[in-house]
PLY file of the C-alpha trace (Angstrom):
ply
format ascii 1.0
element vertex 114
property float x
property float y
property float z
element edge 113
property int vertex1
property int vertex2
end_header
83.39 82.19 77.32
86.38 81.07 79.78
89.19 83.63 78.78
91.93 81.69 80.25
91.09 79.34 77.32
90.95 82.05 74.43
94.55 80.70 72.84
93.14 77.50 72.50
90.02 78.74 71.10
92.16 80.54 68.26
94.61 83.26 67.14
91.53 85.92 67.10
90.23 86.69 69.91
87.63 89.33 68.80
86.64 86.56 66.36
85.97 83.83 69.17
84.05 86.05 71.25
82.00 87.35 68.37
81.25 84.10 67.50
78.89 83.54 71.23
76.79 86.31 70.46
73.33 86.35 71.42
74.46 83.38 73.72
77.08 83.93 76.23
75.66 84.51 79.85
79.06 83.98 81.83
82.65 84.59 80.85
85.20 83.87 83.30
88.43 86.30 83.43
91.25 85.04 84.47
94.91 85.88 81.94
97.24 83.23 80.97
100.33 82.73 78.68
100.14 81.92 74.76
101.40 78.58 74.40
101.27 78.85 70.96
103.99 81.53 71.17
107.73 81.83 70.86
107.56 78.99 68.30
105.38 76.91 70.94
108.40 76.96 73.73
106.35 79.16 76.05
106.40 76.12 78.44
108.80 73.40 78.66
108.38 70.01 79.43
109.98 67.13 79.94
110.70 64.53 79.42
109.92 65.04 75.63
106.81 64.02 74.40
105.01 64.20 77.55
101.47 64.74 76.72
100.86 67.09 79.81
99.42 69.99 79.52
100.71 73.42 81.25
97.76 75.76 81.56
97.52 78.72 83.95
94.92 81.00 85.25
96.67 84.09 86.42
95.29 87.73 87.58
94.73 90.04 85.08
98.25 91.61 83.66
100.18 88.21 85.01
99.96 87.14 80.98
99.34 87.89 77.39
95.62 87.87 77.06
94.32 91.54 75.69
91.89 92.54 78.11
91.18 95.93 76.17
90.61 93.80 73.07
88.19 91.55 75.42
86.10 93.48 77.11
85.18 95.92 74.21
84.41 93.02 72.29
81.97 91.91 74.79
80.58 95.34 75.25
79.58 95.45 71.07
78.13 91.90 71.35
75.70 93.66 73.67
77.09 91.01 76.65
75.21 91.78 79.58
75.58 88.68 81.86
77.92 87.96 84.83
81.65 88.02 84.70
83.52 85.72 87.50
87.14 85.80 88.31
88.25 82.03 88.18
92.43 82.51 89.33
94.17 79.55 90.44
97.63 79.64 90.50
98.18 81.47 93.89
96.43 79.36 96.70
98.05 81.15 98.81
97.59 84.68 97.94
93.55 83.72 96.98
92.10 86.50 98.92
94.41 89.19 97.62
93.72 87.97 94.20
89.86 87.61 94.48
90.33 91.22 95.77
93.14 92.79 93.00
90.55 90.71 90.05
87.45 92.57 91.65
88.73 95.68 90.94
90.55 95.23 87.69
87.44 94.12 86.09
85.40 96.65 87.41
87.63 98.99 86.02
87.30 97.64 82.64
83.37 97.26 83.17
83.02 101.25 84.01
85.85 101.70 81.00
83.02 99.93 78.63
79.94 99.94 79.63
80.55 103.21 82.59
0 1
1 2
2 3
3 4
4 5
5 6
6 7
7 8
8 9
9 10
10 11
11 12
12 13
13 14
14 15
15 16
16 17
17 18
18 19
19 20
20 21
21 22
22 23
23 24
24 25
25 26
26 27
27 28
28 29
29 30
30 31
31 32
32 33
33 34
34 35
35 36
36 37
37 38
38 39
39 40
40 41
41 42
42 43
43 44
44 45
45 46
46 47
47 48
48 49
49 50
50 51
51 52
52 53
53 54
54 55
55 56
56 57
57 58
58 59
59 60
60 61
61 62
62 63
63 64
64 65
65 66
66 67
67 68
68 69
69 70
70 71
71 72
72 73
73 74
74 75
75 76
76 77
77 78
78 79
79 80
80 81
81 82
82 83
83 84
84 85
85 86
86 87
87 88
88 89
89 90
90 91
91 92
92 93
93 94
94 95
95 96
96 97
97 98
98 99
99 100
100 101
101 102
102 103
103 104
104 105
105 106
106 107
107 108
108 109
109 110
110 111
111 112
112 113
């Protein structure tokens, strides 16, 4: 499961994760914005009619993914696989981002799998 793709999978985060129950071995973690929010004007691309897609992989807390729903649902589904950070928005801050994400993911693991 690739968390920053969640809004492309559908509107129900928990249901999207439940659909992977028994199959999921690896979840990739990064935050993102809901491209369908704000009348689909969250991202504005010029020129009009462009087929470009804007997609971000941000640190937890910088986007709109509900991380409590995400980790709680993984736990409820019996997930016991690999969690990895897949942030690539801040190349110049990669080391700090990696440390931050490791700590943020660990807090959620401790809370739900504790």
